[in-house]
N, C-alpha and C positions, 0 to 999 in steps of 0.2 A: 490341530487347529483347522477350523472350517475355512473354506475358500470364499472370498467376496468376489462376486461377478460385477463387472462394470461394462455397460454398453455406452460407447461413445457415439454421439450423434454428429450433426453438421459441425465441422470445425474442430472436432476432437478425434483424430485418427490414430493417436498414440497416447500412451499413458506416461506422462512425465514422472520422473522419480521412481520408476519401476526398477528395482534391483534384481540381480541374478536373472535377467530377462532371457527367456527362451520362447519359442513358438511351437504350437501343437495344432495340427489339423485334426478335426473330429469328423468322422463319417457317421451320419445318423440315418434312421429308417425313413426320414422325411427329406433326404437330400443333403446338400452341402450348405453349411452356414455361410454367412457373408464373407468371411475371411478366416485366416488362421487366428487362434486365440493366443494373445501374448500373455505369458505366465511369468510370475515373479513375486516379489514382496514389496510392500509399502508399509512403513511403520511396523515392521515385524509381522504383518498380516499377508497371507497368501492371496494373490490377486489373479483373476482371469479377466483379461480385457478383450473386448471385441468391437471392432469398428462396424457400426450398424450398416453403413452404406458401402462397406469395403474401403480399402485404402484408395485415396484419390477420389472418393465419392462417385463410384460408378454405377450405383443402383438407384432407380426411382423408389420412392416409398412403397409402391405397390409391387415392385420386383423383389423386395426383401423376403427371404425365406424365414419368416418369423418362427415357424415351428422348429426348423433345424437349429436356429440360433439358441432358442431356449432349451431345447433338448440337449444341445451340445454343452451348455452350462451345467445341466443336470448330470451329464456323463462325467464331467470334470469334478464333481463333488460340491458344486456351488449350492449354498442354502440361502444366500442373500444376493439380490441384484439391485444395483443403483443404475437407473437409466438417465443418462444426461441428454437433454433434448432442448434444441432451440425452439422457442414458441413465440407467437404473437400475443399481445395483450388485448383482451376484450373489456378491460376495466380501466377507468381513468387513473385509479390509484396504483396500478401496476405499470411501472415505468420501464423503459428499456434499460437493461443491465440489472434489473431486479431479479431476485431468485424466488421461485414459487415452488412449494412442495405440496402439490394437489393431493386431495384425498378422494376425489370422485372422477369418473370418466364417462364421456358420452361418445359412443362409437357411431360415426356417420359414414363409415366406409361400406363398400358394396361388393368388392371383388376379391376379398382376401380370406384364406382359411384362418379360422380363429379358434380351432379346437384340435386336440390330439385324437379325439374319440370319433367313433363311427366304425364302419366295417364290422358290425356285429357286436360292438361294445358301446353301451350308452351310459353316460355319466353326466350329472348336472351339478356343478359346483356352485356355491354361493358367491355372488359378487356384490352383495349389498354394501360391504365395506372392502373394496378391492385392494386397498393399499395396506401394507403391514404397518400397524400403528407404532411399533417399537422402532422400526427402521426410519420411518418418516420423522419421528421425534428426534432421532439422532441426527438426521440430515439438517433439520431446521436449527437445532442447537449449534451444530458445527458451522452452518452458514452464518449465523449471528456472531459466533466467535471469530470468524474470519473478517468481520466488518461488512459483510454483504447486507444489502437491504432485503431482508428475507420475509416471506409471507407464508404462513402455515394454513393449509386447507384450500378449498376451491375445486372447481371442475375443469378438467382438461378435455376439450372437444377435439376428436380426431376426425379429420376429413381425408378423403381419398387422394386428393392432389392429382398430378403434381402442380396444377395451377393454384395460385392463391385465390382467396375468396372473392366473389363479387361483392359490391357494396350491400346489395340486398341480402346476400347470405350472411355477411358480417353482422348486420343489424338483427337478422333472425337469430343468429347464434347468441347474441347478447340477450335477446328476449328469453332464451333458454336458461339464463342465469349461469352460462358458462363463463369462465374467467380467463382461460388461455386457450390458444388454438395451435394444433400441430398436426403432423401427418403420420405418426408412427406408433404411439404408445397404446392405442386401443387394442391391438393384438397382443402386445407384450404383456400387458397386465392380466389378460385372460389366460394366456398360456402359462405364465408364471404361477398363477393360482392352481391350474390343473396339474402342474409339476410339483406343487407343494413347496415352492420357493418364495421366500419373502421378497416383495417387490416394492420399490418406491421410486418416484420420478424427481429428479432435480431439473426443474423447468427453468431455462435461462431465457429471459425476455429479450428479444431483439428489436421489436417494433410494435406498432399499434394496429396491425392488420390494415383495414381500409375504412373502418367505421367512423373515425374521428375526422370531422370536416376540415379542421385547421391543419391536418397532416396530409402530406402527399401519400398516395397509396404505397404499400410496401413493395420494395424491389429487392432483387438479389444483391445488388450493390450495398443497400442499406443493411441487410442481414449480415453479409460478409464483413462489413466494417466493424460490427460489434462482436463477431464471433471470437476474435482473438482475446478480447477482455473477458468474455464469458468463459472461454476455455481455461484461462488462468484462474479465475474464481472457482470454477468447478474442481480443478486440480487441488487448490488449497483446501477446499471443503473435504475432498476425499482423503487427503493426508491426515485430517483430524478424525474422520469417521473410522478409518481402517483399524487403528489400535484400540478404539473404544467398543468395537463390535463384540457382542457376547456370543460365545459358541453355543450355549444352551438357549433354545428358543422357548419362550413362554407364550408366544402369540398363537392364534389358531391356524396360521398359514401351513404349518407342518402337518396338519390333520385335515386338509381341505377335501380329500377324497374319502375320508373315513365312512361317510354315509351318502356318498354321491353316486356310487355305481348301482344301476338298476338291473342290468342284465344278469340273469342267472349264470353262475360261473360255468356250469356244464354246457351252456349253449354258446359260449364265446368261441369263435373259430380259433383254431390253434395258431394260425398265422398272425391273427390280431393279438393274441396273448403274448406271443413271442416279440412282436414289434413294440408292445407297450409294457413289457416286463419291467423295465427300469422304473416306470412310473407307477404301475399298479401291482407289481409282483407281491408285495407284502399283504395286499388285500385279497388276492386270488389263491394264495397258497402255492 
């Protein structure tokens, strides 16, 4: 049975209902992941859970080692990742405590590595449709079955942070037709695609950012006040997703690198080949 990876964001530092729980630390060529992975089962499905900011929320969004986190999931045999993320709403119809399963991303970050490649190996994966359609559909259906007010589709805009938006920025982002705003998923979705891992976001709305004139600007207190309810909803959704996940993948995610590597195999430095063997070994021989 394939392993389901779960990335817990703000307010979700442990996976409730995880049976036969154990921890495993994974060392990667890109450094250390945010924390040890919590391994176990939920609904008969093997789960690998990682606290994105580390236990106790000790990392700023820009301090997270996204490459190590995703590579670690790959090393553990994960083929599907559900990313649970607190977000602000940029749309009137997306209310706090709503659940959004976005299908597009806008990356406005500036200081974060967003690829495994380089150092003599060039690859360009397609991100036209960055989310796994099968996993996203399963998340949306499971959210509805849990009684959550769920929305399918939309664009997640990723900012650098750690500050929240200015009012001018918030209005600008709305003009981009973005739907929710966060600080972490821009790198995850790109790296998951390069690792040929199915990826989808469970975006849990906590606030209206600061664009809405009748609302006070978003504060940490406001976000934290809604995290507990959001975390409970996310756990309920995951307990429904886990047993329904199919082991065989019919989506294109599993073949993302098939035609993406441009560098001639003979010209790839040996050190680079070894570092990326887990990701590209089947294509380089």
